[in-house]
C-alpha positions as CSV (number, residue, x, y, z in Angstrom):
1,X,112.2,96.1,84.5
2,X,113.1,93.6,87.2
3,X,111.5,93.8,90.6
4,X,113.5,92.3,93.5
5,X,114.7,93.1,97.0
6,X,112.7,95.2,99.4
7,X,110.0,97.6,98.3
8,X,108.2,99.8,100.8
9,X,104.4,100.0,100.8
10,X,104.5,103.7,101.6
11,X,102.1,105.2,104.2
12,X,100.3,108.5,103.5
13,X,100.7,111.2,106.2
14,X,97.8,113.4,107.1
15,X,97.5,116.7,109.0
16,X,94.1,118.1,110.0
17,X,92.4,116.0,107.4
18,X,94.6,116.8,104.5
19,X,97.6,115.0,103.0
20,X,100.8,116.3,104.5
21,X,102.9,116.4,101.4
22,X,105.9,117.8,103.2
23,X,105.9,114.9,105.7
24,X,105.5,112.5,102.7
25,X,108.6,114.0,101.1
26,X,110.5,113.2,104.3
27,X,109.3,109.6,104.3
28,X,110.3,109.1,100.6
29,X,113.7,110.7,101.1
30,X,114.3,108.5,104.1
31,X,113.5,105.4,102.1
32,X,115.8,106.4,99.3
33,X,118.7,107.2,101.7
34,X,118.2,103.8,103.4
35,X,118.9,102.1,100.1
36,X,115.4,100.7,99.4
37,X,115.2,98.8,96.2
38,X,111.9,100.0,95.0
39,X,108.8,101.9,96.3
40,X,105.1,101.1,96.3
41,X,102.9,104.2,96.7
42,X,99.1,104.1,96.7
43,X,98.7,100.6,98.1
44,X,96.5,99.6,101.0
45,X,99.2,100.9,103.4
46,X,98.6,104.3,101.8
47,X,94.9,104.3,102.7
48,X,94.3,104.7,99.0
49,X,90.6,104.0,99.1
50,X,90.2,107.2,101.0
51,X,92.4,109.4,98.8
52,X,91.0,111.8,96.2
53,X,92.3,111.6,92.6
54,X,94.3,114.8,92.8
55,X,96.0,113.6,96.0
56,X,96.9,110.3,94.3
57,X,98.4,112.2,91.3
58,X,100.5,114.5,93.6
59,X,101.7,111.7,95.8
60,X,102.9,109.7,92.8
61,X,104.5,112.8,91.2
62,X,106.4,113.5,94.4
63,X,107.6,109.9,94.7
64,X,108.9,109.9,91.2
65,X,110.6,113.2,91.6
66,X,112.4,112.1,94.8
67,X,113.1,108.6,93.6
68,X,114.2,108.9,90.0
69,X,116.4,105.9,89.8
70,X,114.5,103.0,91.3
71,X,111.3,101.3,90.2
72,X,107.9,102.7,91.3
73,X,105.0,100.3,91.5
74,X,101.8,102.3,91.9
75,X,98.6,100.8,93.4
76,X,95.6,101.0,91.1
77,X,93.5,98.0,91.9
78,X,89.8,98.0,92.6
79,X,87.0,95.4,92.3
80,X,85.9,96.7,88.9
81,X,88.0,96.4,85.7
82,X,86.7,99.7,84.4
83,X,87.6,101.5,87.6
84,X,91.1,100.0,87.7
85,X,91.7,101.1,84.1
86,X,90.5,104.6,85.0
87,X,93.1,104.7,87.8
88,X,95.8,103.6,85.3
89,X,94.8,106.4,82.9
90,X,94.8,108.9,85.8
91,X,98.3,108.0,86.9
92,X,100.2,106.8,83.8
93,X,101.7,110.2,83.1
94,X,103.2,110.5,86.6
95,X,106.1,108.2,85.9
96,X,105.3,104.8,87.5
97,X,107.2,101.7,86.2
98,X,104.5,99.2,87.0
99,X,101.0,98.8,88.5
100,X,100.1,96.9,91.7
101,X,96.7,95.3,91.1
102,X,94.9,93.6,94.0
103,X,92.6,90.6,93.6
104,X,89.1,92.1,93.3
105,X,87.5,92.4,96.8
106,X,83.9,91.9,97.9
107,X,82.8,90.4,94.6
108,X,84.2,87.0,95.5
109,X,85.1,86.0,91.9
110,X,85.9,82.4,90.7
111,X,89.4,81.5,89.7
112,X,88.4,81.9,86.0
113,X,87.0,85.3,86.9
114,X,90.4,86.3,88.4
115,X,92.2,85.1,85.4
116,X,90.0,87.1,83.0
117,X,90.1,90.2,85.2
118,X,93.9,90.4,85.3
119,X,94.1,89.5,81.6
120,X,91.8,92.4,80.9
121,X,93.9,94.8,82.9
122,X,97.1,93.6,81.3
123,X,95.7,94.2,77.8
124,X,94.7,97.8,78.8
125,X,98.2,99.0,79.6
126,X,101.8,98.9,78.3
127,X,103.2,98.9,81.8
128,X,103.9,95.7,83.7
129,X,101.5,94.4,86.4
130,X,102.2,92.9,89.8
131,X,99.2,90.9,90.9
132,X,98.5,91.1,94.6
133,X,96.9,88.2,96.5
134,X,95.7,89.1,100.0
135,X,92.7,87.0,100.9
136,X,92.5,88.5,104.4
137,X,91.4,91.8,102.8
138,X,89.7,90.6,99.6
139,X,87.8,87.5,100.7
140,X,89.2,85.5,97.8
141,X,92.4,83.5,97.6
142,X,94.1,83.3,94.2
143,X,95.4,79.8,93.9
144,X,98.8,78.8,92.7
145,X,97.3,77.4,89.5
146,X,95.7,80.7,88.7
147,X,98.8,82.6,89.5
148,X,100.9,80.4,87.2
149,X,98.3,80.9,84.4
150,X,98.7,84.6,84.8
151,X,102.5,84.3,84.8
152,X,102.2,83.3,81.1
153,X,100.4,86.5,80.1
154,X,102.8,89.1,78.7
155,X,103.0,92.1,81.0
156,X,102.2,90.3,84.3
157,X,105.6,90.1,85.8
158,X,105.2,89.3,89.5
159,X,102.9,88.4,92.3
160,X,102.8,89.9,95.8
161,X,101.7,87.0,97.9
162,X,100.0,87.7,101.2
163,X,97.9,84.6,101.5
164,X,100.0,83.3,104.3
165,X,100.0,79.8,102.6
166,X,103.7,78.9,102.3
167,X,103.0,75.7,100.4
168,X,100.9,77.7,97.8
169,X,103.6,80.3,97.5
170,X,106.4,77.7,97.1
171,X,104.4,76.0,94.3
172,X,104.3,79.4,92.5
173,X,108.0,79.9,93.1
174,X,108.9,76.4,91.8
175,X,106.5,76.4,88.8
176,X,106.9,79.9,87.5
177,X,108.4,80.8,84.1
178,X,111.7,82.6,83.9
179,X,111.5,86.2,84.8
180,X,108.3,86.0,86.9
181,X,109.0,87.3,90.4
182,X,107.5,86.1,93.7
183,X,107.4,88.8,96.4
184,X,106.2,88.3,99.9
185,X,103.3,90.5,101.0
186,X,103.8,89.6,104.7
187,X,106.9,90.8,106.4
188,X,107.1,87.8,108.7
189,X,107.2,85.4,105.7
190,X,109.9,87.2,103.8
191,X,112.7,85.0,105.1
192,X,111.1,81.6,104.4
193,X,109.8,82.8,101.0
194,X,113.3,83.9,99.9
195,X,114.8,80.8,101.3
196,X,112.8,78.7,98.8
197,X,113.5,81.0,95.9
198,X,111.4,84.1,96.3
199,X,112.7,87.5,95.2
200,X,111.9,89.9,98.0
201,X,109.1,91.7,99.8
202,X,106.7,94.5,99.5
203,X,107.0,95.6,103.1
204,X,105.1,97.5,105.8
205,X,107.8,97.1,108.4
206,X,110.3,99.0,106.1
207,X,108.3,102.2,106.7
208,X,109.7,101.9,110.2
209,X,113.0,100.1,109.8
210,X,114.1,100.4,106.1
211,X,117.8,99.7,106.7
212,X,117.2,96.5,108.5
213,X,114.6,95.2,106.0
214,X,117.1,96.0,103.2
215,X,119.8,94.2,105.0
216,X,117.6,91.2,105.5
217,X,116.6,90.8,101.8
218,X,120.2,91.5,100.6
219,X,121.6,88.8,102.9
220,X,118.9,86.3,101.8
221,X,119.5,87.2,98.1
222,X,123.2,86.5,98.6
223,X,122.5,83.1,100.1
224,X,123.7,84.2,103.5
225,X,120.7,82.6,105.3
226,X,122.4,82.6,108.7
227,X,122.7,86.4,108.6
228,X,119.2,86.8,107.1
229,X,117.7,84.7,109.8
230,X,119.5,86.7,112.5
231,X,118.1,89.9,111.2
232,X,114.6,88.3,110.7
233,X,114.5,87.3,114.4
234,X,115.6,90.8,115.5
235,X,112.7,92.2,113.4
236,X,110.1,89.8,114.6
237,X,108.7,92.0,117.3
238,X,108.3,94.8,114.8
239,X,106.4,92.5,112.4
240,X,104.0,91.7,115.2
241,X,103.6,95.3,116.4
242,X,102.8,96.4,112.9
243,X,99.6,94.4,113.0
244,X,98.3,94.7,116.5
245,X,95.7,97.0,114.8
246,X,94.7,97.3,111.2
247,X,97.6,98.3,108.9
248,X,98.8,101.1,108.7
249,X,97.6,102.3,112.1
250,X,100.6,100.9,114.0
251,X,103.2,101.9,111.4
252,X,101.9,105.4,111.5
253,X,102.1,105.4,115.3
254,X,105.8,104.4,115.0
255,X,106.5,107.1,112.4
256,X,104.9,109.7,114.7
257,X,107.0,108.6,117.6
258,X,110.1,109.0,115.4
259,X,108.9,112.5,114.4
260,X,108.4,111.9,110.7
261,X,104.7,112.6,110.5
262,X,101.5,112.5,112.6
263,X,99.7,109.3,113.5
264,X,96.5,110.7,112.0
265,X,94.3,108.4,109.9
266,X,91.4,108.9,107.6
267,X,88.1,107.3,108.5
268,X,87.1,104.5,108.7
269,X,90.6,103.9,110.2
270,X,91.3,105.7,113.5
271,X,94.5,106.7,115.3
272,X,96.3,104.1,117.3
273,X,95.2,103.3,120.8
274,X,97.6,104.0,123.7
275,X,98.7,100.3,123.9
276,X,99.8,100.4,120.3
277,X,102.0,103.4,120.9
278,X,103.5,101.7,124.0
279,X,104.2,98.5,121.9
280,X,105.9,100.6,119.2
281,X,108.0,102.6,121.6
282,X,109.4,99.4,123.1
283,X,110.1,97.9,119.6
284,X,111.9,101.1,118.5
285,X,113.9,101.2,121.7
286,X,114.9,97.6,121.4
287,X,115.9,98.1,117.7
288,X,117.8,101.2,118.6
289,X,115.8,103.4,116.2
């Protein structure tokens, strides 16, 4: 399996405290019809730490049913190898193609600890792994050197890089072995990362504007950087609006404005404040969505 292009980190809709599976079907169908290259259910955008096991299973089952022909990368990472492997066992029969495994949070492991953690997970599954570096959420940055060590482990096929450190990400892109993919984890860095050889993005903004994000990465992949930059500049206000509050609060506000689902969150996240709705309304109007 090759991962490239735009993959959407899918949000999970709620209604009166329960997962709104009908709304979720609408979201997945919209992504597929927009030409999304792959889907990423059960990540942090999905509020996965607050989902029950039966909800995770049903969400992944629905995603596979409605998206039979494109890769699915299911989020399973925790800060415990045993718990991560339990998530893999829970979900492996639901049809995912790969696992998204975040750098362990709160524990603050050393670089050697990170290497051993991901190696342990890779040895516990026959499906490929995408390592996810997001120090703003985990408290630990996985260095380029560690990422490149992991790239030599069979089964670890890509990194989702949300460190914000372009020099670090470029070092991975330049030093990686053949076949190892570098995916942006920050929408606003998709264009520069693809310009120096990255392979795409796992996107929050594509929940809101999938067609435009697909057009951006396809232009960049084709080497049409002038077109890609033009789309990137058009999308910049959306990138900003998606993070005026903690993700996915603003994205869900936008989805509710468009009528796809409610803006409801699960605690400890709360529904967007009025100024966030106002910002998203302006962005959507300016984008013509």
